[in-house]
Backbone as a ProteinNet text record, in pm:
[ID]
protein_1_A
[PRIMARY]
MIRRISREETLPLRSAVLRNNKPAAECVLPTDDVPGIFHLGYFLDEQLICIGTFFPEDYPEKGEGGFRLRGMASDPAFAGKGYGAALINFAINELTSVQAAYIWCNARTSAVGFYSKLSFELISEEFEVPGIGPHFNMLYQIKK
[TERTIARY]
13848.4	13909.1	13799	13808.4	13713.6	13785.3	13717.5	13774.7	13662.9	13701	13605.3	13574.5	13448.5	13404	13324.6	13292.8	13212.8	13063.6	12985.9	12840.1	12792.6	12846.9	12803.9	12826.5	12933.2	12960.9	12858.9	12791.7	12691.7	12560.4	12533.9	12399.9	12353.1	12435.6	12383.4	12333.9	12408.9	12362.5	12243	12243	12125.2	12000.7	12014.3	11900.6	11854.3	11948	11912.6	11860.6	11920.6	11889.3	11786.9	11795	11712.2	11594.1	11598.5	11495.4	11427.1	11423.5	11350.3	11387.5	11517.5	11571.4	11523.9	11496	11462.9	11586.2	11565.8	11680.9	11777.9	11906.1	12010	11979.3	11925.6	11896.1	11797.8	11711.9	11615.2	11674.1	11798.8	11864.9	11964.9	11977.4	12062.2	11989.5	12059.7	12000.8	12018.1	11923.2	11935.6	12057.3	12111.9	12228.1	12360.2	12358.6	12478.7	12596.5	12573.2	12682.9	12705.5	12655.3	12675.2	12822.9	12871.8	13010.7	13033.7	13147.1	13183.1	13134.6	13059.9	13006.6	13117.2	13101.2	13186.8	13106.8	13139	13076.5	13183.3	13146.5	13239	13190	13284	13251.9	13342.2	13284.5	13360.5	13376.1	13500.5	13530.3	13584.8	13533	13580.8	13621.6	13751.3	13801.1	13752.2	13764.5	13727.2	13577	13494.3	13349	13299.8	13222.7	13164.3	13045.4	13055.9	12952.9	12875.3	12924.7	12857.7	12891.2	12792.1	12811	12746	12791.3	12729.2	12772.3	12683.6	12709.2	12696.2	12793.1	12799.1	12817.2	12739.8	12753.1	12716.6	12772.4	12743.3	12596.7	12528.6	12391.3	12360.2	12326.6	12292.2	12150.5	12129.6	11996.7	11932.2	11804.5	11739.2	11749.9	11779.6	11792.5	11917.1	12003.8	12123.8	12251.7	12241.4	12357.6	12437.2	12547.7	12633.1	12728.2	12788.3	12888	12830.9	12706.9	12644.2	12678.9	12682.4	12692.8	12577.4	12518.1	12406.5	12454.5	12407	12431.5	12307.7	12329	12219.5	12269.3	12177	12209.8	12297.6	12284.8	12361.1	12298.6	12380	12327.6	12437.1	12398.8	12489.3	12426.5	12509.8	12465.9	12408.4	12284	12222.3	12305.3	12386.3	12470.4	12578.9	12606.8	12712.1	12659.4	12527.9	12467.7	12487.3	12498.9	12509.6	12646.2	12746.4	12881.2	12981.8	12933.7	13021.9	13075.7	13044	13097.2	13035.6	12906.6	12841.2	12894.4	12914.9	12970.7	13111.3	13190.7	13326.2	13321.9	13227.9	13215.4	13176.3	13082.1	13041.2	13159.8	13233.2	13349	13456.8	13476.4	13569.3	13522.1	13393.1	13337.2	13353.7	13332.3	13348.8	13492.2	13589.4	13729.3	13752.1	13695.9	13708.4	13645.9	13528.7	13456.8	13519.3	13582	13654.9	13768.6	13833.2	13947	13905.7	13778.2	13730	13645.1	13657.5	13589.3	13436.1	13380.9	13234.9	13189.1	13071	13019.1	12933.7	12862.1	12771.4	12734.7	12682.8	12626.5	12479.8	12393.1	12252.5	12201.5	12092.9	12035.9	11887.3	11819.2	11683.8	11703.5	11685.7	11708.3	11577.4	11579.9	11462.8	11435.1	11308.9	11272.8	11343.6	11357.7	11425.1	11574.3	11634.1	11777.3	11808.1	11706.8	11728.7	11822.9	11808.1	11895.3	12041.3	12066	12202.1	12265.1	12194	12248.2	12260.5	12165.4	12172	12297.3	12334.7	12456.1	12581.6	12573.5	12686.5	12678.6	12589.9	12572.3	12498.9	12423.2	12331.6	12210.6	12154	12037.3	11916.8	11799.1	11675.6	11653.9	11619.5	11593.6	11460.1	11378.8	11247	11149.4	11025.5	10922	10930.5	10867.5	10863.7	10784.1	10831.1	10761.8	10773.2	10686.6	10680.1	10751.4	10841.4	10900.1	10818.1	10743.7	10654.4	10726	10666.3	10719.6	10834.7	10881.9	10995.4	10958.1	10891.7	10849.3	10880.5	10859.1	10876.2	11023.4	11050.9	11185.9	11184.4	11302.7	11330.3	11453	11461.9	11587.4	11674.8	11803.4	11899.2	12025	12097.4	12213.1	12327	12448.6	12570.6	12649.8	12677.9	12751.6	12901.1	12971.5	13115.9	13187.8	13147.7	13207.3	13106.1	13149.1	13059.4	13067.2
12055.1	11938.6	11850.3	11722.2	11626.1	11547.1	11530.9	11451.2	11391.5	11296.4	11238.6	11342.2	11343.4	11437.7	11361.3	11428.7	11367.4	11378.3	11296.7	11305.7	11446.9	11506.1	11638.7	11742.7	11727.7	11823.8	11815.1	11701.6	11687.7	11757.6	11776.6	11817.8	11953.6	12057.7	12185.6	12177	12110.7	12098.3	12005.3	11897.2	11809.8	11888.8	11969.4	12048.8	12146.6	12224.6	12330.6	12277.4	12170	12123.8	12010.6	11920.9	11799.6	11798.2	11877.7	11867.1	11998.5	12092.1	12218.5	12290	12295.3	12366.1	12312.1	12183.1	12121.1	12125.5	12117.4	12117.9	12004.3	12028	11930	11791.6	11785.5	11656.3	11573.9	11640.6	11570.3	11531.1	11565.2	11534.9	11420.3	11364.2	11247.1	11127.9	11050.7	10932.2	10812.3	10720.6	10604.5	10517.8	10532.6	10453.1	10527.4	10645.4	10729.3	10670.4	10569.2	10512.7	10364.4	10312	10170	10144	10025	9993.3	10006.6	10063.9	10079.3	10206.9	10288.8	10413.2	10516	10600.6	10718.4	10832.5	10952.2	11075.2	11152.4	11202.1	11281.7	11425	11516.3	11656.5	11719.1	11804.5	11882	12021.4	12063.8	12195.3	12285.5	12404.7	12507.1	12626.5	12655.6	12764.2	12748.9	12629.7	12597.1	12594.2	12620.7	12614.8	12478.7	12411.1	12281.8	12307.8	12260.2	12292.1	12170.3	12048.7	11928.5	11812.9	11727.1	11613.5	11487.9	11373.9	11245.4	11144.5	11053.4	10950.2	10814.4	10727.1	10596	10489	10381.6	10273.6	10140.3	10031.5	9900	9862.6	9837.4	9786.2	9729.9	9603.6	9540.7	9576.8	9590.5	9615	9479.1	9461.2	9332.6	9295.3	9172	9115.4	9160.6	9238.9	9284.6	9220.4	9136.3	9063.7	9138.4	9076	9129.4	9235.2	9308.1	9408.9	9547	9569.9	9698.6	9802.1	9925.7	10040.7	10133.3	10188.8	10280.5	10424	10511.8	10655.5	10718.6	10797.8	10874.9	11015.8	11106.5	11241.5	11319.8	11293.2	11370.1	11508.9	11611.2	11748.1	11844.5	11941.6	12049.9	12182.7	12272.4	12408.3	12463	12514.4	12561.4	12664	12742	12841.2	12776.5	12646.9	12576.8	12459	12441.1	12329.2	12345.1	12232.7	12232.9	12271.1	12273.9	12315.4	12200.8	12078	11962.1	11913.5	11983.1	11943.1	11811.6	11794.5	11669.6	11551.5	11571	11465.1	11428.1	11527.6	11501.2	11421.1	11453.5	11380.7	11235.3	11211.5	11074.1	10998.1	11059.8	10992.4	10960.9	11048.6	11022.3	10900.1	10894.6	10781	10651.5	10655.8	10536.1	10484.5	10573.3	10531.9	10470.2	10531.2	10476.4	10337	10322.2	10194.8	10087.1	10126.7	10030.6	9968.3	10048	9998.8	9899.9	9899	9800.9	9692.2	9680.9	9579	9585.2	9702.8	9717.3	9683.9	9625.7	9586.8	9695.8	9771.5	9873	9973	10087.1	10189.9	10203.6	10216.1	10242.3	10353.2	10414.3	10524.3	10539.1	10608.2	10658.2	10798.6	10815.9	10946.1	11023.2	11145.9	11230.4	11237.3	11241.2	11248	11365	11475.9	11593.4	11571.5	11467	11440.3	11325.3	11264.8	11150.5	11187.6	11304.2	11347.2	11355	11406.2	11414.7	11276.4	11182.5	11047.9	10975.9	10997.3	10933.9	10976.6	11102.9	11151.9	11084.1	11031.4	10962.4	10810.7	10766.2	10624.6	10542.9	10608.7	10535.6	10497	10380.2	10332.4	10323.1	10352.5	10335	10186.7	10150.9	10011.2	9992.9	10096.8	10085.6	10178.7	10159.5	10255.4	10372.6	10482.7	10597.8	10561.3	10609.8	10587.8	10713.6	10724.1	10841.8	10813.9	10902.6	10898.3	10996.5	10946.1	11033.6	11155.8	11270.7	11395.7	11453	11379.1	11427.2	11441.3	11339.8	11351.3	11229.5	11241.2	11127.1	11093.5	10962.2	10908.8	10789.5	10755.5	10631.3	10567.9	10436	10370.3	10369.2	10399.5	10401.4	10327.1	10273	10190.1	10220.6	10226.2	10239.4	10110.8	10041.2	9915.5	9944.4	9910.1	9930.1	9813.4	9693.2	9571.6	9508.5	9470.7	9403.5	9253.7
9879.9	9940.5	9999.7	9975.7	10031.8	10139.8	10253.8	10362.8	10447.5	10529.9	10624.1	10731.1	10772.2	10874.6	10980.4	11088.5	11195.2	11163.2	11230	11216	11248.3	11353.8	11396.9	11288.1	11211.3	11105	10991.4	10976.2	10870	10903.9	11031.1	11074.5	11022.6	11019	10966.9	10822.2	10733.7	10594.9	10584.4	10660.8	10659.8	10698.3	10802.5	10849.3	10742.5	10689.3	10595.2	10462.6	10411.2	10276.4	10274.7	10370.9	10365.8	10462	10566.8	10670.7	10705.7	10612.7	10632.6	10761.8	10790.5	10907.1	11041.5	11047.9	11177.2	11267	11398	11489.3	11455.6	11482.9	11449.7	11506.1	11626.1	11689.1	11605.4	11529.1	11444.6	11308.9	11285.9	11158.2	11170.2	11291.3	11310.9	11251.3	11169.9	11109.3	11202.2	11204.4	11293.5	11261.1	11142.7	11101	11118.6	11176.1	11181.8	11258.8	11338.1	11416.7	11390	11278	11249.2	11214.5	11244.1	11209.1	11058.1	11022	10882	10816.5	10890.4	10833.4	10817	10715.9	10706.3	10645.1	10691.4	10644.3	10567	10449.4	10369.7	10359.4	10354.3	10334.4	10230.6	10147.5	10049.3	10107	10123.8	10178.1	10068.5	10061.8	9970.9	10057.4	10058.8	10145.2	10288.7	10342.6	10481.5	10506.9	10406.9	10422.8	10375.2	10460.1	10424.1	10332.1	10205.7	10106.9	10056.6	10086.8	10037.5	10131.4	10156.3	10247.4	10191	10240.5	10211.1	10315.7	10349.3	10449.1	10381.4	10405.1	10341.7	10449	10439.4	10536.5	10472.9	10528.5	10472.5	10492.5	10383.3	10387	10248.2	10243.6	10116.6	10076.5	9947.1	9893.7	9866	9904.5	9877.1	9729.3	9702.6	9568	9492.5	9550.9	9478.8	9531.4	9629.7	9678.9	9783.6	9820.4	9925.7	9871.5	9963.7	9926.7	9901.1	9943.9	9921.8	10026.1	9982.7	10071.9	10037.1	10139.2	10118.6	10138.1	10052.8	10063.8	10124.7	10229.1	10288.9	10317.1	10331.4	10375	10278.4	10149.5	10050.2	10039.4	10057.4	10051.9	10009.2	9928.3	9888.3	9926.9	9976.4	10003.2	9871.9	9873	9748.4	9671.9	9741.2	9673.6	9587.9	9612.5	9539.5	9458.7	9455.2	9382.9	9232.8	9164	9019.2	8965.5	9052.8	9010.2	9013.5	9031.6	9027.1	9160	9269	9398.6	9447.1	9426.7	9464.9	9385.9	9256	9171.7	9218.8	9253.2	9302.2	9431.7	9519.9	9645.7	9619.5	9529.4	9495.2	9435.6	9345.8	9285.3	9388.3	9484.2	9594.5	9672.7	9702.1	9775.8	9697.5	9566.6	9484.3	9495.6	9492.9	9510	9647.2	9750.4	9885.6	9893.5	9835	9843	9755.5	9647.1	9564.3	9644.7	9727.5	9805.8	9914.1	9952.2	10051.3	9985.2	9853.9	9775.2	9783.3	9795.7	9789.3	9647.7	9635.6	9504.4	9440.8	9524.1	9471.2	9579.8	9535.3	9622.4	9583.3	9682.5	9651.7	9742.7	9699.4	9777	9747.7	9838.2	9814	9760.3	9631.8	9569.2	9561	9607.4	9587.3	9437.5	9401	9259.5	9192.1	9262.6	9205.9	9183	9242.4	9228.6	9133	9073.6	8984.5	8869.7	8812.4	8703.7	8746.5	8866.1	8920.4	8928.1	8990.3	9005.9	8871.4	8782.4	8649.5	8573.8	8584.2	8517.6	8571.8	8693.5	8756	8736.7	8647.8	8612.6	8718.2	8805.8	8892.8	8808.3	8836.1	8763.3	8856.1	8801.7	8878	8903.4	9027	9060.4	9132.3	9131.7	9194.8	9124.5	9156.5	9119.1	9216.2	9182.2	9272.2	9397.2	9512.6	9639.3	9723.4	9820.9	9907.4	10039.8	10079.8	10213.7	10296.7	10395.2	10472.5	10529.4	10506.2	10557.1	10476.3	10373.9	10294.9	10147.9	10091.1	9952.1	9868.2	9736	9645.9	9621.3	9613.6	9594.9	9499.9	9451.5	9379.9	9444.7	9442.6	9478.2	9353.7	9373.5	9262.2	9304.1	9205.4	9234.3	9136.5	9191.4	9112.5	9131.1	9023.5	9027	9026.1	9135	9142.2	9075.3	9113.4	9054.6	8962.1	8846.5	8751	8771
[MASK]
++++++++++++++++++++++++++++++++++++++++++++++++++++++++++++++++++++++++++++++++++++++++++++++++++++++++++++++++++++++++++++++++++++++++++++++++

């Protein structure tokens, strides 16, 4: 089951998967409380196994109506089984209902294949996020 969750509920997976088990306080994103933000969680038998955070932010040169995805993470025991894709598709439906034009993200280089399978396109050269690693910007066009 996918549903909206609180910022606090995202922190354990963010810590374990994205931040090398740093304390939860260090896993709060500076955008976690911006207007229009929502956090999604995929629950399997009451266990939170996948998360993603979406908030309004336009990508330079791509126009208005953008939403940014941050903090996408799946419990490694459940990775590669379609739960992340289901969460993204749920978000696309949510964002379609609010007339969002596109979703963009900083995708870890290791996740480019995942996003590509979901029809996200590369929109940047590879770049380094200090302390985290190599990334690409990717974009999913909701409205053509």
